[in-house]
MILOZA-424362 format. One record per residue (C-alpha): x, y, z; residue number from 1. Coordinates in Angstrom, 3 decimals, always signed. Example, Ala and Ser with C-alpha at 12.3 -4.5 7.8 and 13.67 -1.06 7.14 Angstrom:
2
+----------+----------+----------+-----+
|        X |        Y |        Z | pos |
+----------+----------+----------+-----+
|  +12.300 |   -4.500 |   +7.800 |   1 |
|  +13.670 |   -1.060 |   +7.140 |   2 |
+----------+----------+----------+-----+
REM end
This chain:
375
+----------+----------+----------+-----+
|        X |        Y |        Z | pos |
+----------+----------+----------+-----+
|  -35.931 |  +80.698 |  -38.212 |   1 |
|  -38.129 |  +77.745 |  -39.370 |   2 |
|  -35.090 |  +75.900 |  -40.591 |   3 |
|  -33.188 |  +76.744 |  -37.124 |   4 |
|  -35.866 |  +75.689 |  -34.976 |   5 |
|  -36.111 |  +72.029 |  -37.040 |   6 |
|  -32.412 |  +71.797 |  -36.287 |   7 |
|  -32.584 |  +72.443 |  -32.687 |   8 |
|  -35.646 |  +69.954 |  -32.512 |   9 |
|  -33.537 |  +67.243 |  -34.416 |  10 |
|  -30.776 |  +67.602 |  -31.691 |  11 |
|  -33.036 |  +67.140 |  -28.603 |  12 |
|  -32.800 |  +63.102 |  -28.877 |  13 |
|  -28.834 |  +63.522 |  -29.169 |  14 |
|  -28.873 |  +65.640 |  -26.018 |  15 |
|  -31.265 |  +63.369 |  -24.172 |  16 |
|  -29.174 |  +60.264 |  -25.036 |  17 |
|  -25.888 |  +62.568 |  -23.352 |  18 |
|  -27.452 |  +62.907 |  -20.186 |  19 |
|  -25.512 |  +61.326 |  -17.453 |  20 |
|  -27.640 |  +59.134 |  -14.836 |  21 |
|  -26.997 |  +58.275 |  -11.404 |  22 |
|  -27.893 |  +54.455 |  -10.693 |  23 |
|  -27.747 |  +54.004 |   -6.981 |  24 |
|  -28.963 |  +51.379 |   -4.397 |  25 |
|  -29.560 |  +52.434 |   -1.115 |  26 |
|  -30.747 |  +50.901 |   +2.338 |  27 |
|  -33.448 |  +53.113 |   +3.884 |  28 |
|  -34.525 |  +52.745 |   +7.251 |  29 |
|  -37.867 |  +51.472 |   +7.705 |  30 |
|  -37.709 |  +49.714 |   +3.946 |  31 |
|  -39.418 |  +46.340 |   +3.788 |  32 |
|  -38.611 |  +44.474 |   +0.687 |  33 |
|  -39.211 |  +40.829 |   -0.393 |  34 |
|  -36.774 |  +39.129 |   -2.484 |  35 |
|  -36.592 |  +35.609 |   -4.185 |  36 |
|  -33.435 |  +33.987 |   -5.590 |  37 |
|  -33.417 |  +31.252 |   -7.904 |  38 |
|  -30.645 |  +29.316 |   -9.173 |  39 |
|  -29.775 |  +26.080 |  -11.534 |  40 |
|  -27.090 |  +24.640 |  -13.155 |  41 |
|  -26.278 |  +21.292 |  -15.393 |  42 |
|  -23.073 |  +20.216 |  -16.530 |  43 |
|  -21.759 |  +16.992 |  -18.184 |  44 |
|  -18.219 |  +15.693 |  -17.782 |  45 |
|  -15.887 |  +12.676 |  -17.698 |  46 |
|  -13.176 |  +11.246 |  -15.432 |  47 |
|  -10.512 |   +8.833 |  -16.607 |  48 |
|   -8.201 |   +7.747 |  -13.919 |  49 |
|   -4.951 |   +5.354 |  -14.357 |  50 |
|   -3.232 |   +3.632 |  -11.304 |  51 |
|   +0.346 |   +2.549 |  -12.109 |  52 |
|   -0.713 |   +2.493 |  -15.659 |  53 |
|   -3.889 |   +0.680 |  -15.472 |  54 |
|   -7.333 |   +2.248 |  -16.037 |  55 |
|   -9.576 |   +2.351 |  -13.025 |  56 |
|  -13.228 |   +1.996 |  -13.029 |  57 |
|  -15.745 |   +4.515 |  -11.538 |  58 |
|  -15.513 |   +7.371 |  -13.303 |  59 |
|  -15.422 |   +7.077 |  -17.388 |  60 |
|  -17.909 |   +8.027 |  -19.753 |  61 |
|  -19.829 |  +11.404 |  -19.870 |  62 |
|  -21.846 |  +11.832 |  -16.614 |  63 |
|  -24.163 |  +14.640 |  -15.789 |  64 |
|  -24.848 |  +16.747 |  -12.550 |  65 |
|  -27.488 |  +19.352 |  -12.009 |  66 |
|  -28.613 |  +21.481 |   -8.841 |  67 |
|  -31.344 |  +24.059 |   -8.075 |  68 |
|  -31.960 |  +26.198 |   -5.607 |  69 |
|  -34.802 |  +28.361 |   -4.278 |  70 |
|  -34.125 |  +31.118 |   -1.450 |  71 |
|  -37.136 |  +33.568 |   -0.515 |  72 |
|  -37.020 |  +36.107 |   +2.357 |  73 |
|  -38.569 |  +39.180 |   +3.703 |  74 |
|  -36.241 |  +41.927 |   +4.889 |  75 |
|  -36.823 |  +45.100 |   +6.804 |  76 |
|  -33.828 |  +47.572 |   +7.149 |  77 |
|  -33.681 |  +48.577 |  +10.845 |  78 |
|  -30.589 |  +51.023 |  +10.204 |  79 |
|  -28.108 |  +52.041 |   +7.796 |  80 |
|  -24.900 |  +54.135 |   +7.806 |  81 |
|  -24.283 |  +57.246 |   +5.854 |  82 |
|  -23.036 |  +55.409 |   +2.581 |  83 |
|  -26.537 |  +53.901 |   +2.415 |  84 |
|  -25.319 |  +50.253 |   +3.661 |  85 |
|  -27.682 |  +48.256 |   +5.674 |  86 |
|  -26.398 |  +48.038 |   +9.349 |  87 |
|  -29.144 |  +46.283 |  +10.992 |  88 |
|  -31.924 |  +44.234 |   +9.559 |  89 |
|  -34.737 |  +42.183 |  +10.607 |  90 |
|  -35.026 |  +39.210 |   +8.172 |  91 |
|  -37.357 |  +36.190 |   +7.845 |  92 |
|  -36.673 |  +33.471 |   +5.397 |  93 |
|  -39.691 |  +32.088 |   +4.053 |  94 |
|  -38.484 |  +29.407 |   +1.860 |  95 |
|  -34.679 |  +27.843 |   +1.896 |  96 |
|  -34.742 |  +24.727 |   -0.517 |  97 |
|  -32.455 |  +22.917 |   -2.964 |  98 |
|  -31.842 |  +19.940 |   -5.010 |  99 |
|  -28.770 |  +18.269 |   -6.381 | 100 |
|  -28.477 |  +14.974 |   -8.828 | 101 |
|  -25.368 |  +13.373 |   -9.418 | 102 |
|  -23.660 |  +10.277 |  -10.556 | 103 |
|  -23.458 |   +7.655 |   -7.607 | 104 |
|  -20.432 |   +4.907 |   -7.342 | 105 |
|  -22.901 |   +2.582 |   -8.476 | 106 |
|  -23.693 |   +4.046 |  -11.542 | 107 |
|  -27.260 |   +5.100 |  -10.762 | 108 |
|  -27.962 |   +8.858 |   -9.937 | 109 |
|  -27.822 |  +10.166 |   -6.751 | 110 |
|  -30.778 |  +12.787 |   -5.687 | 111 |
|  -30.274 |  +15.053 |   -2.735 | 112 |
|  -33.084 |  +17.268 |   -1.485 | 113 |
|  -32.391 |  +19.805 |   +1.203 | 114 |
|  -34.476 |  +22.660 |   +3.361 | 115 |
|  -32.329 |  +24.707 |   +5.100 | 116 |
|  -32.966 |  +24.913 |   +9.059 | 117 |
|  -33.436 |  +28.741 |   +8.782 | 118 |
|  -36.854 |  +28.322 |   +6.972 | 119 |
|  -39.452 |  +30.139 |   +8.608 | 120 |
|  -37.302 |  +31.455 |  +11.257 | 121 |
|  -37.040 |  +35.606 |  +12.108 | 122 |
|  -33.703 |  +36.728 |  +12.369 | 123 |
|  -31.866 |  +40.031 |  +14.120 | 124 |
|  -28.883 |  +40.863 |  +12.141 | 125 |
|  -26.583 |  +43.537 |  +12.996 | 126 |
|  -22.966 |  +44.587 |  +11.505 | 127 |
|  -20.380 |  +44.628 |  +14.219 | 128 |
|  -17.050 |  +45.552 |  +12.784 | 129 |
|  -16.492 |  +42.355 |  +10.704 | 130 |
|  -18.681 |  +40.454 |  +12.537 | 131 |
|  -22.157 |  +39.650 |  +12.099 | 132 |
|  -24.273 |  +39.480 |  +15.161 | 133 |
|  -27.375 |  +37.009 |  +14.743 | 134 |
|  -30.307 |  +36.611 |  +17.021 | 135 |
|  -33.786 |  +35.189 |  +16.844 | 136 |
|  -36.627 |  +37.333 |  +16.596 | 137 |
|  -35.060 |  +40.613 |  +17.780 | 138 |
|  -32.310 |  +42.524 |  +19.513 | 139 |
|  -32.967 |  +40.867 |  +22.701 | 140 |
|  -33.677 |  +37.389 |  +21.367 | 141 |
|  -31.454 |  +34.419 |  +21.845 | 142 |
|  -28.369 |  +34.072 |  +19.951 | 143 |
|  -28.601 |  +31.924 |  +16.793 | 144 |
|  -26.795 |  +28.864 |  +16.834 | 145 |
|  -23.389 |  +29.257 |  +15.136 | 146 |
|  -23.560 |  +26.663 |  +13.072 | 147 |
|  -26.713 |  +28.284 |  +11.250 | 148 |
|  -25.292 |  +31.932 |  +11.697 | 149 |
|  -22.192 |  +30.655 |   +9.547 | 150 |
|  -22.089 |  +32.863 |   +6.355 | 151 |
|  -25.252 |  +35.062 |   +7.032 | 152 |
|  -24.683 |  +38.795 |   +5.918 | 153 |
|  -26.195 |  +41.794 |   +7.031 | 154 |
|  -26.003 |  +43.145 |   +3.460 | 155 |
|  -28.013 |  +41.605 |   +0.408 | 156 |
|  -27.654 |  +44.537 |   -1.689 | 157 |
|  -25.869 |  +44.097 |   -5.395 | 158 |
|  -24.307 |  +47.583 |   -5.467 | 159 |
|  -21.241 |  +45.998 |   -7.263 | 160 |
|  -22.953 |  +45.528 |  -10.434 | 161 |
|  -23.416 |  +49.368 |  -10.241 | 162 |
|  -21.336 |  +52.303 |  -11.720 | 163 |
|  -19.446 |  +54.207 |   -9.210 | 164 |
|  -20.274 |  +57.522 |  -11.013 | 165 |
|  -22.964 |  +59.358 |  -13.144 | 166 |
|  -22.845 |  +57.534 |  -16.684 | 167 |
|  -24.683 |  +58.149 |  -19.930 | 168 |
|  -26.857 |  +55.832 |  -21.771 | 169 |
|  -24.471 |  +53.277 |  -23.697 | 170 |
|  -21.631 |  +54.087 |  -21.536 | 171 |
|  -19.548 |  +51.047 |  -20.077 | 172 |
|  -17.919 |  +50.822 |  -16.769 | 173 |
|  -15.556 |  +48.501 |  -15.152 | 174 |
|  -16.858 |  +45.529 |  -13.039 | 175 |
|  -13.789 |  +43.741 |  -12.665 | 176 |
|  -13.130 |  +44.191 |   -8.839 | 177 |
|  -16.685 |  +44.596 |   -7.536 | 178 |
|  -18.740 |  +41.959 |   -9.216 | 179 |
|  -17.733 |  +39.117 |   -7.144 | 180 |
|  -18.587 |  +41.089 |   -3.972 | 181 |
|  -22.091 |  +41.837 |   -5.266 | 182 |
|  -22.496 |  +38.114 |   -6.118 | 183 |
|  -21.197 |  +37.227 |   -2.602 | 184 |
|  -24.234 |  +39.298 |   -1.229 | 185 |
|  -26.799 |  +37.012 |   -2.880 | 186 |
|  -25.346 |  +33.655 |   -1.261 | 187 |
|  -27.418 |  +32.526 |   +2.064 | 188 |
|  -26.726 |  +29.494 |   +4.327 | 189 |
|  -28.334 |  +26.541 |   +3.537 | 190 |
|  -27.357 |  +24.628 |   +6.825 | 191 |
|  -29.935 |  +21.682 |   +7.676 | 192 |
|  -31.813 |  +21.105 |  +10.911 | 193 |
|  -29.688 |  +18.952 |  +13.733 | 194 |
|  -29.717 |  +15.092 |  +12.687 | 195 |
|  -32.677 |  +13.367 |  +14.391 | 196 |
|  -31.335 |  +10.787 |  +17.056 | 197 |
|  -32.771 |   +7.809 |  +15.520 | 198 |
|  -30.610 |   +8.113 |  +12.303 | 199 |
|  -33.275 |  +10.156 |  +10.254 | 200 |
|  -32.858 |  +13.874 |   +9.291 | 201 |
|  -34.858 |  +16.157 |  +11.024 | 202 |
|  -36.115 |  +19.147 |   +9.014 | 203 |
|  -35.756 |  +18.503 |   +5.318 | 204 |
|  -33.748 |  +15.365 |   +5.513 | 205 |
|  -32.413 |  +13.498 |   +2.254 | 206 |
|  -34.066 |  +10.694 |   +0.175 | 207 |
|  -32.952 |   +7.856 |   +2.100 | 208 |
|  -29.550 |   +6.632 |   +3.320 | 209 |
|  -28.116 |   +8.206 |   -0.063 | 210 |
|  -30.047 |  +11.463 |   +0.686 | 211 |
|  -28.492 |  +11.422 |   +4.151 | 212 |
|  -24.818 |  +11.952 |   +2.931 | 213 |
|  -25.779 |  +15.239 |   +1.837 | 214 |
|  -25.589 |  +16.260 |   +5.413 | 215 |
|  -21.723 |  +16.073 |   +4.813 | 216 |
|  -19.653 |  +16.364 |   +1.821 | 217 |
|  -22.439 |  +16.748 |   -0.732 | 218 |
|  -24.905 |  +18.890 |   +1.305 | 219 |
|  -21.546 |  +21.141 |   +2.160 | 220 |
|  -21.546 |  +22.122 |   -1.427 | 221 |
|  -24.874 |  +23.572 |   -1.188 | 222 |
|  -24.140 |  +25.095 |   +2.077 | 223 |
|  -23.099 |  +29.057 |   +1.602 | 224 |
|  -25.889 |  +29.535 |   -0.814 | 225 |
|  -24.721 |  +28.773 |   -4.299 | 226 |
|  -21.962 |  +26.586 |   -4.085 | 227 |
|  -24.068 |  +23.601 |   -5.778 | 228 |
|  -24.293 |  +25.969 |   -8.662 | 229 |
|  -21.191 |  +24.808 |  -10.391 | 230 |
|  -20.838 |  +27.654 |  -12.842 | 231 |
|  -21.395 |  +30.058 |  -10.276 | 232 |
|  -18.807 |  +28.453 |   -8.393 | 233 |
|  -16.175 |  +29.071 |  -11.096 | 234 |
|  -17.383 |  +32.722 |  -11.250 | 235 |
|  -16.831 |  +33.324 |   -7.763 | 236 |
|  -13.449 |  +31.386 |   -7.556 | 237 |
|  -10.887 |  +34.193 |   -6.760 | 238 |
|   -8.155 |  +32.103 |   -7.947 | 239 |
|   -9.297 |  +32.572 |  -11.682 | 240 |
|   -8.886 |  +36.139 |  -13.656 | 241 |
|  -12.047 |  +38.036 |  -13.759 | 242 |
|  -13.098 |  +40.379 |  -16.548 | 243 |
|  -16.434 |  +42.464 |  -16.061 | 244 |
|  -17.931 |  +45.314 |  -17.835 | 245 |
|  -21.199 |  +46.937 |  -17.411 | 246 |
|  -23.370 |  +48.839 |  -19.554 | 247 |
|  -26.221 |  +51.508 |  -19.027 | 248 |
|  -28.553 |  +50.405 |  -21.506 | 249 |
|  -31.282 |  +52.884 |  -20.968 | 250 |
|  -33.394 |  +54.547 |  -18.693 | 251 |
|  -37.184 |  +54.838 |  -18.855 | 252 |
|  -40.241 |  +55.631 |  -16.483 | 253 |
|  -37.845 |  +55.613 |  -13.857 | 254 |
|  -36.406 |  +52.285 |  -14.137 | 255 |
|  -32.511 |  +51.703 |  -15.582 | 256 |
|  -31.641 |  +48.954 |  -17.235 | 257 |
|  -27.733 |  +47.644 |  -17.122 | 258 |
|  -26.319 |  +44.877 |  -19.063 | 259 |
|  -22.868 |  +43.249 |  -18.005 | 260 |
|  -20.708 |  +40.679 |  -19.237 | 261 |
|  -17.857 |  +38.611 |  -17.273 | 262 |
|  -14.918 |  +36.029 |  -17.927 | 263 |
|  -13.478 |  +34.030 |  -15.368 | 264 |
|  -10.550 |  +32.084 |  -16.799 | 265 |
|   -7.012 |  +30.814 |  -15.664 | 266 |
|   -4.384 |  +28.292 |  -16.794 | 267 |
|   -1.651 |  +26.493 |  -14.804 | 268 |
|   -1.388 |  +24.064 |  -11.913 | 269 |
|   -4.881 |  +22.625 |  -10.716 | 270 |
|   -4.060 |  +23.019 |   -7.066 | 271 |
|   -3.108 |  +26.604 |   -8.062 | 272 |
|   -6.235 |  +27.210 |   -9.723 | 273 |
|   -8.634 |  +25.429 |   -7.087 | 274 |
|  -10.306 |  +23.459 |   -9.674 | 275 |
|  -10.229 |  +19.945 |  -11.376 | 276 |
|   -9.668 |  +16.959 |   -8.715 | 277 |
|   -8.059 |  +19.525 |   -6.409 | 278 |
|  -10.666 |  +22.155 |   -6.020 | 279 |
|  -13.981 |  +21.215 |   -8.242 | 280 |
|  -17.055 |  +22.875 |   -8.194 | 281 |
|  -16.446 |  +26.234 |   -6.491 | 282 |
|  -13.735 |  +25.510 |   -4.351 | 283 |
|  -14.699 |  +22.146 |   -2.780 | 284 |
|  -11.893 |  +20.055 |   -1.045 | 285 |
|  -10.767 |  +17.337 |   -3.291 | 286 |
|   -9.403 |  +13.956 |   -2.828 | 287 |
|   -5.903 |  +14.759 |   -2.397 | 288 |
|   -6.738 |  +17.016 |   +0.527 | 289 |
|   -7.515 |  +14.070 |   +2.778 | 290 |
|   -3.921 |  +13.219 |   +2.820 | 291 |
|   -3.980 |   +9.907 |   +2.150 | 292 |
|   -5.452 |   +6.692 |   +3.746 | 293 |
|   -3.089 |   +7.192 |   +7.021 | 294 |
|   -3.785 |  +10.780 |   +7.085 | 295 |
|   -1.077 |  +13.322 |   +7.347 | 296 |
|   +0.199 |  +16.005 |   +4.474 | 297 |
|   -1.475 |  +15.299 |   +1.032 | 298 |
|   +0.596 |  +14.337 |   -1.815 | 299 |
|   +1.969 |  +16.828 |   -4.245 | 300 |
|   -0.305 |  +17.111 |   -7.574 | 301 |
|   +0.970 |  +18.084 |  -10.678 | 302 |
|   -0.646 |  +18.975 |  -13.801 | 303 |
|   -2.434 |  +21.323 |  -15.924 | 304 |
|   -5.589 |  +22.813 |  -16.075 | 305 |
|   -7.965 |  +25.496 |  -17.942 | 306 |
|  -10.729 |  +27.001 |  -16.921 | 307 |
|  -13.175 |  +29.493 |  -18.785 | 308 |
|  -16.473 |  +30.692 |  -17.214 | 309 |
|  -18.819 |  +33.643 |  -19.167 | 310 |
|  -21.839 |  +35.061 |  -18.227 | 311 |
|  -24.356 |  +37.651 |  -19.331 | 312 |
|  -26.717 |  +39.360 |  -17.125 | 313 |
|  -29.540 |  +42.244 |  -17.034 | 314 |
|  -30.189 |  +44.347 |  -13.995 | 315 |
|  -33.165 |  +46.711 |  -13.609 | 316 |
|  -33.075 |  +49.325 |  -10.954 | 317 |
|  -35.955 |  +51.686 |   -9.606 | 318 |
|  -34.399 |  +55.075 |   -9.466 | 319 |
|  -37.019 |  +56.678 |   -7.177 | 320 |
|  -36.735 |  +53.577 |   -4.388 | 321 |
|  -33.128 |  +53.155 |   -4.979 | 322 |
|  -33.617 |  +49.249 |   -4.921 | 323 |
|  -33.364 |  +46.559 |   -7.478 | 324 |
|  -36.435 |  +45.258 |   -9.386 | 325 |
|  -34.764 |  +42.155 |  -11.113 | 326 |
|  -31.654 |  +40.656 |  -11.901 | 327 |
|  -30.952 |  +37.708 |  -14.687 | 328 |
|  -27.668 |  +35.894 |  -15.080 | 329 |
|  -26.970 |  +33.193 |  -17.943 | 330 |
|  -23.692 |  +31.716 |  -18.222 | 331 |
|  -21.528 |  +28.779 |  -19.655 | 332 |
|  -18.626 |  +27.186 |  -18.632 | 333 |
|  -15.694 |  +24.642 |  -19.771 | 334 |
|  -12.936 |  +22.923 |  -17.475 | 335 |
|  -10.234 |  +20.376 |  -18.799 | 336 |
|   -7.473 |  +19.084 |  -16.543 | 337 |
|   -4.770 |  +16.891 |  -16.265 | 338 |
|   -3.203 |  +15.703 |  -13.040 | 339 |
|   -0.473 |  +13.220 |  -11.305 | 340 |
|   +0.613 |  +12.626 |   -8.365 | 341 |
|   +2.467 |   +9.794 |   -6.178 | 342 |
|   +1.387 |   +8.422 |   -2.839 | 343 |
|   +1.540 |   +4.982 |   -0.744 | 344 |
|   -0.993 |   +2.639 |   -0.966 | 345 |
|   -2.671 |   +0.837 |   +2.036 | 346 |
|   +0.251 |   -1.999 |   +1.921 | 347 |
|   +3.148 |   +0.668 |   +1.591 | 348 |
|   +3.591 |   +0.025 |   -2.280 | 349 |
|   +4.164 |   +3.257 |   -4.298 | 350 |
|   +1.142 |   +4.145 |   -6.838 | 351 |
|   +1.311 |   +6.518 |   -9.510 | 352 |
|   -2.166 |   +7.956 |   -9.765 | 353 |
|   -3.049 |   +9.962 |  -13.156 | 354 |
|   -6.224 |  +11.668 |  -13.888 | 355 |
|   -7.805 |  +13.352 |  -16.722 | 356 |
|  -11.142 |  +15.291 |  -16.403 | 357 |
|  -13.114 |  +17.570 |  -18.798 | 358 |
|  -16.448 |  +19.311 |  -17.788 | 359 |
|  -18.806 |  +21.833 |  -19.337 | 360 |
|  -22.246 |  +23.109 |  -18.631 | 361 |
|  -24.842 |  +26.036 |  -18.208 | 362 |
|  -26.166 |  +27.806 |  -15.325 | 363 |
|  -28.533 |  +30.731 |  -14.413 | 364 |
|  -29.613 |  +32.879 |  -11.588 | 365 |
|  -32.627 |  +35.106 |  -11.339 | 366 |
|  -33.488 |  +37.424 |   -8.412 | 367 |
|  -37.048 |  +39.399 |   -8.129 | 368 |
|  -37.478 |  +42.362 |   -5.602 | 369 |
|  -40.578 |  +43.752 |   -4.611 | 370 |
|  -42.246 |  +45.389 |   -1.359 | 371 |
|  -42.898 |  +43.377 |   +1.468 | 372 |
|  -45.582 |  +43.990 |   +4.319 | 373 |
|  -43.928 |  +45.942 |   +6.896 | 374 |
|  -44.392 |  +44.698 |  +10.442 | 375 |
+----------+----------+----------+-----+
REM end
């Protein structure tokens, strides 16, 4: 009998490990949470441009770019559907700021700082089919300016990082079809306040004349939440093939820890992949997209590109409260592209343009969630 009891005792740890756990995130009416999202990236790259066989300046040598962003908001769930998805929320952005450093045409680094126009605003957001209703303060408030409402989402959850079914500790599950949707829910508009009449930015203007350029092209890479983060841009690029898997690492004291790995990669025409001079960092419009000096259709771009972006992450979920506690992601990327195109110059002459680009870098994302004071 003593030997049998000992064998049963030894078997208990194995039985515990085999137990399956349901890891869920669920929006609950009245739930109030405070979320802080921090992201950063740094990349080094070189570009060589040849026009009619002659090298042109302005891009050779290794050049470094970086971006940082902080988003903080308090959110109260006003209503949710039977699937646990928020359909109405009250959200107050307490911080929306970012900065970028990138090479300027004169060889000096260009620094851009931005403060989102939604910082300090209390919003009412409701899901209406495929559209989001955005109003200031509450349901009876004035409609939010369309420019500022663009890109706002009701959902801020990361359900796409969770297993769809109950899993045992150590079990793996596929995230290839859902990881990008989870990351998309972490993106928030970073649009600036309207520009002042006298030429300077209103709230959160750039640094002098150079910073003002961020209002358009450069600032656009920060709009949408994380586009200034080059590595996350590659991860979110739907033209690249994504492979992603999660694993339930353990459950302890009511907290479930999930690890995951993902790789976004592609090889082919840069235009088809949305990278290099035709797409750049996370789908930014390229030079070719301008359609030449005189407008019209852009010249066809030929060439080949290779892209690989890898990430590793860890997610902690509170099983009782059914919300996340923290999320951390670290990643690296490499991209090289060779492109060629023929276009007409200002004087009508034919220009054969060949471009070679290499880029590599690292990036990270951190999310922390805690209880917020209810109104």
